[in-house]
C-alpha positions, 0 to 999 in steps of 0.5 A: 431221804436215802434208803435205810440199809442195815449192815452188821459187821459182827463175826460169826457166833456173835448173835448174827442169826438173832439179829437176822430174825429180829429184823425180819420180824419188822418186815426187812428183807435180810441177807444172812451168810447165803441167799436161799431160793425162798428169798428171791427170784433172781437165779443168779444169786440163789445159793451164793454166799453173801460175802462173795456177792458183795466182793463181786459187786464191789469189783464189778461196779464199785457198789458192794450191794449192787447184787443185793439191791432187793435186800434191806439188811445184811446180818452176816457177810463173812464166810469161810470154806476150805476153798475160799473165805471172804470177810468184807467187814474187815476191809476198809476200802469196801466199808468206805464204798458202802458208805459212799454208795449208800448214805442211808446205811446204818452199821451195827457191830454185834459184839460178845465177850471175846473168850465166850465167842472163841469157845463157841467158835471152837464148838461150832461144827468145824469152824474153830477147829478147822476152817478158821486156822486152815484159811487165810483171814484178815488178822488171822493168817493161815496156821493161826487160830488153833487156840482160844487165845489166838482167836480171842486176840483176833476177835478183839482186833476186829472190834478195835478195827471197827471202832476206829473205822467209824470213829464215833460216827452217828451211822455206827452202833456197837452193841453187846448181844448179852445186853438186855437193852440191846433190842431197844438200843438197836431199835432206837438207832434204826428208827424201828421197834423190834418186837422180838429178841432171843437166842438162835443157833446156840451150842451145845448141839452144834446143829445149824441150818447152814455151816457158818 
């Protein structure tokens, strides 16, 4: 049987850190946004953003998870700084490579009401106010994303892209983070029992371990 790998295609502020904690609670090793020193002895990946590692692996080997072999799940793969941004969950070729190299992979799409998500992005450090509109992002070119309406259109577009990319595939599950049955649905989809589900990294204090 092919190894289970869990890949979340969700955008920031859609419960990605909640999913991270829930999967870690069942014993999965999870990569979320950046690799921390406590997670690995592989010095080559410590401190590196997950999105950059995924793209480096894809272009070097064809397998987007080559540098993340020790990890069972990726809960937030995108990142954006003032110098660089990477959004693997928006890339059809990369998603195709993931399915080719990892037939046991299961893909999640964490969704949240687009307006609530946009408002949360606007409040979160400088994510919605600076980093998103000042970067070139698939579906959101530089200069766009200053308003909630523009962010909502981008968020809705990403949800539509993922639905079409997987087109009712049995390896894809979309779930709403505000659905009280979300952990049951995710658990059934992955064949796991999720004993914990909660809320992490909420506004309004705008504080987080990392900038994403």
